[in-house]
N, C-alpha and C positions, 0 to 999 in steps of 0.2 A: 538472352542477356541475362547475365544476375540481377537480382534487386540488392539494392544497397539498404542495409538495415544500419541504422544508429542506434546501438546501446548506451543508454543512458543511466548513470547510476552515481551513487556517494551522496550528493547534496547537504544541505545545512540540517541534520537530523541527528539525533540521538543514536538511531540506528545505521550510521554511515557506515561503519565497519561491516555491518553484517550486509547491506549493500552489495560492497563490494565483492563478499564471498559469492552471494546468488550470481550476482552478475558474470563473474568470472565462470562459474559452472555453466552457465546458460551460454556463453560464447564458445565455451568449449564444446558444446552437444549442437550447435548450430550446424546446417548442411553446408557446407562450403561449396558444393557443387552447384547450389541452388542460390546462395546470397554472398554477398562480400560485407564485411563486417566491418564496422567503423566503430571502436570504442570511444566514447564520451566521459570522461571522469570529470565530475564535478565536486569541486572542493569544498570544504565546512564554509569557505566564505562567498561560493556561487561563481568561481572562476571554472572554465572549462577546458578540458586539455584532450588532445588525442594525442596516438604514437603507439607503434607497436608492442613497447615494452607494457603496456597496459593489459595486454593480456596473460602475463604470467602473476601468479597470486605472490608469488615470493618477492617479486618487484616493490611491493607495498609496505615491505619492512622497514624502508627509510624512503619516505615519501617527499622530501626535498631532493635528494638524488634522484628518484625518479621522474619528477616534474620537469627537471632538468633536461631530461632526453626527450621530453614530449614538446608538442605545440599547442599555444593557447588559441583556441579558437571561439567564432560566434557565429551564428545561424542567421540567414535573412533571405526572404523571398524575394526572386528576380523573375518574373513573366509568371510564366508556369512551373518553376522549379524554385526547391528549398536548397539553398546551398550553405555548406559549412567553409568558412571562411578564417584564413590565418588572421590572428589580431594584428601581427607583426610578419613583414617578410624578413627573411634569415638573410644576413650579407651572402651577396653572390650565389642566392641559390632562390630563383622564382619557384613558391609553393602555387600548386595548383587549388582551386577551389572543387570541394566535393558535394556533387548533386547527392540528395538525401532522398531515398523514397518512402521510406517508413522509418519511424522512430519506436523503439523498444524500452520502454521506461522499466529499469528493475531496480526500481529506490522503496525504500521503508521507511514510514514515519511522517513526522510534519515539515511543513516547508518542500513537500514533493510527490508524496502519495497522495496528500490530501487535496489533489486537484492543483495544487500550484503549478505542478510541471506540465500537466495537463491542459492548462489555459495557453501555454507556450507554445505548446504543440497548436492547438486550435486556432493562436493570433497567426500561426506561420501558415495555417490551411496545410497541416502534413498529417497524413494518416499516422495514427499510432496505436500500439498495442495494449488493450486492457479498458478498463473503467474510465468513463468522460468524466467532468469537471463534479457534476451532481453525484453523480452515484460515489466516487471518489472520496467528495467529501462528508457526504452520508455515513459511509463505510469507517471513515477514520472519528468521527465523532460518534462516541459510545453511545452519549445521551439521546443524540438524534437519531441513532440506527435504533435503540429500543424503540422511539416514538414511531418511528416508520413501520416497523414488524407490529405493535401495537395495533397499528390503524389498519393493517392488511390480516390482523385476527391470527397472528403468529405468537408462539408464548415464547416470554422473556420476563426475568424477574424484575420488580419495581424497584426503583431508586432514586436517590436523593441528590440532587447535584447543588454544589456549593460553589460560589466564587471567592478568591482568597480577601477581598477587600471586607466583603460582609462578614466573613467568618472572623476576621481578625478584629472587628469591629464589637463581635459578642459572641465570644466562644461556647461560652455556658449554656446560652439559649441555644445554638445548633447542635451540641452535645447533647441536652435534653430532647430535642427534636429527633436525632438521629437513635437514640434509645428508645424513644417510645414508638417509631413509626418504624425501625429496621430492625433493631435488638442486635444481641450478641448471640453468635461471633457474626462477623462482617466483614467486607472486602473493600479497602479503599482502593480507588485507582484514578489516573489521570485521565480525562475523557478522550485525549487525540494522540495516545501513546501506545506502541505496540511492543512486541518483545519482552513483556513482563516488566519494562521499566517502571519505576515508582509504585508498583502494587504492593500492598501490605494486607495480610490476613490481622484482625485485630479480633481477640477473645473477651476482652475487658476494656471497661471504659476508661482505665488508667494508661492503656495503650492507645487512645484513639488520638489525640492531640497530635504525638510523634511519626504517625502514620500520615494524617493529613498535610501538616507541615512538609513530611518527604515527598508527598504528591503534588505540592503547589509550588515546591521546588523546580518543577519540570514545566507547570503549565498555572495558568491562572484560573481554572475550572476543573474541578474535580467531581467524582461520582461514588457515592456509597450506597453499598446494595450487601442484601444480606448473602452469608455464605453457607453455603449448604454443607451439612455436617457428612453424611452418607452422599458423598459425591463420586461421581464417575465423569472422567472429559473425555469425550469422544469429539474427532475431527473428521471433517469430509470435504474435500475439495470438490469444485464445480466448475465444468468449462462450458462456454457458448455466449449466447447472446438473448435479445428479448425473444426471437424467433424460436430458439428450441436451445435447451441444455440439457447436459447429463452428469449424475453424480459420480465420484470416484468410490472404490471401497472406502471402507472407514479404518480408523487408526483410533488407538488409545494411548497418549503418551505416557512415560512412567517417570513421575518428578521424584527427586530426590528429598523433595521436604512437602509440605501442604499445598505450596504453589509452585508452578513450574516457574523457573528463574531464567534469567537472561543467559547464565553459565548451563544452567540445563539444555537449554535448546540450542545454543551455537558453539559453545566450548569443549564440548563431551568430545572430540573427536580429536582433539589438539596432541594430546599426548603420545599416543601411539602411531598416528596417520601423517604425521609430518605438517599438520595444521589442520584448521578448523573444517570442516563438512557444510557448514550450516546446518540448515536444519534437517539434513540427512543424517547427522551423528546424534541426533535426540534418541533416546532410547524409547522404546515403543512397540506396540504389539500391532502387526498389519497383517491380516483384517483382523479387527477389533473382535473380542470373544463377546458376539452379541447372538440374539436368537434371529432367525430370518426376517421375522416379525417385525422386530425393533430394529434392525439395519434398514429396512424397507423404509420405516418410519422417519428414522433420520435422514436418509437418502432424498427421500421425498421433501422434507422439510428443508432439507438445504436446498435445492432446485425452488422451492417458494420464496424462500429467502432471499437468493440470487436475483429472482426476477422481481421480488418486491422493491429492491433498491435501484432496479434498472441496471445491472451490473453486465459487464462484458469481458471477455478474455478468462482467465483463469482466476480462481479466487480459492480461499479455505475458510471455513467457517467451523468456529470451535462451538461443541454443545456441551452443555453440563446434565447429567442423569441424576435427580435425586431417587436414590436406589430405595429412599424409606414408602415413596409413593410411587416410583417407576414413570416419572413424568420428566419429561426432556425439555430444555429450555435452549433456547441460542444466545449464545453468550456474546461473540463479537464477531465480525467478518473481517477478513484479510484482504484487501481487493489487490495487492501485490504479495503475496504471500512469500514468506522465506523460503529460497529454492526453487520458486514457482510451485511448490507442492509436487514436484516431478515424481518424488518417491512413492507417492499415492497412486499417480498416473501407470507408473510403471509396474506397481502391485496389481492394478487394472487391468494392464496389457497392452496399455500405450506407451512406445518408447519415447523418451526425453525429445528426440529428434522430430519425432512426429506431433508431439504436442507444440514444441514451438512452430513448427508449419501450420499447425491450424490456428495459432494464435495472431500468426502474421495474417492468415486468409481471412480472419475475422475482421483484421484491421481495414484491410483494405474492401470488405463489404460493408463496414460502415461509412467509408470514405463514399464510395460508390451512392450509398443511399443517400448520404447528405448532399453529394452533388445536385440531388433532384429535388431540395428543398431551397425557394427562394429566401434569400436574405437581403436583397437589396431590391429597389423598384425605380424604374425609369422616370425621373420629374426633374425639373427644372426651375425647381423653386428659389435657387440663390440668386436666377436671373432677374428676379424683381425685387430684390434686397439692395438698399440704398443707405448706408449711416449718413452721408454726406458730412457736413462738420461739425453736428451735434452728438455725432457718437450713438451708442445703441437708443437713448432716448428719440433720437430723431429718424429711427428706422420706420420704412415705411413697408409692411407687408401686403 
C-alpha cells in the first residue's frame, strides 16, 4: 500500500514563489511507485488548496485561474488518522476525505519555515519531514543561531542586533555604536529572512541608514556584522538526525555582485530554460576548489552545526572563509534549503529520488520515537472541582 505524502508549499512569505519552484521540483522527483502525492498549495493569506493542476509549474503563471480549478481544503484529526477535507462540497459531486500519512513541507521563510507550519503538524500529531519547531525557529533567526553556535564553541562572526523602534528613537547613537564595535565594511540583514532578501553591504557611514531602513521594511529586528573583505563563500548540505548525519560535497556559489542576490539564486535559469530552476540554476563550482583538509574541516563543521541546533532532514549551511587568515565561519543555516539542496547530493552520489526517500524515512523514525514519550498522565483531578454559584473564587480543590 502506498504512503500518502502531502507536500505543503507557498505560504505567507517573501519567498513564496521560491517555495513553489522547490515544491514542484520535489513532486516531480518523488517515487510514485511508493508514494501517492497530494499537493497542498498555501496562498499568501493562508488558504490551502489541492488539485492536479498544481503539479505543473506553468499553471502558476495565472494564479486566479489556477485556484478556480482547485479545491480549498483543511486538515483535521479523526481517531488515529489525519484527514484532508474539502471546505465546501461541490454541487452534484461528493468529494472524499483524503487520509494523510506524512507531511512534506517545502516552504521557505517566515510564517512557515520558522516553525509555524511545523506547529500545525505537531498539533495534528502528523509525521512530517525536516526540522522540528525549535530547530526551525533557531535556524530562521540568524541572531539566535549565532548564539547557539557560540555556546557550542563553533566559529561565527560577532554581531549587533537592532530593534526598529529603538533605532528610530536615536539613530545617531546606534550609528556610533555600530561604527565603533563593527566598523566598515559591514553587512546589514533582517534576522529572519532568507534568499538574500533585504541584505546590503555597507562600505561607508553615509550608506548605513538606508541599508538599515531597507532591512527594517521586512522585519522589526535586524543584524549588523562585519563584512569580510577577502571572502570566499562555501555551502555544504547535511542530511540525517540527532543519531547520525552526513555532509555533502561543498559548493562555491558565484555571484554577479559582492552579495548573492535573490536574482542570482533563483532567476538565473529563466531566460534560456523556459523557467526558473530555483537554486539549481545558480552559478556554482561543485565540488568547490578546496584542499582536502579544508573540505574535511567544513564538512565536519557542517555536521557539528546540524547537531548543535538539533536539526533533522536536509539542510544547507552557508560558510564564509576569510582568505586573509584562512578562518572558516558558519554564516547561516537553511533548514528547508532552496531546491532541497538536491544538486549537492546528486554531486555526492545520491539521486534526488533517494534523498526524498530518506527524508520521509527520517520523518517516520522521529514519529515512532515520539510515540514512546509520555505526553499525558492518567488523573481525575477535575472530579473534585466544583465552582458552584460563586464562580472561580468558590472553587474547591
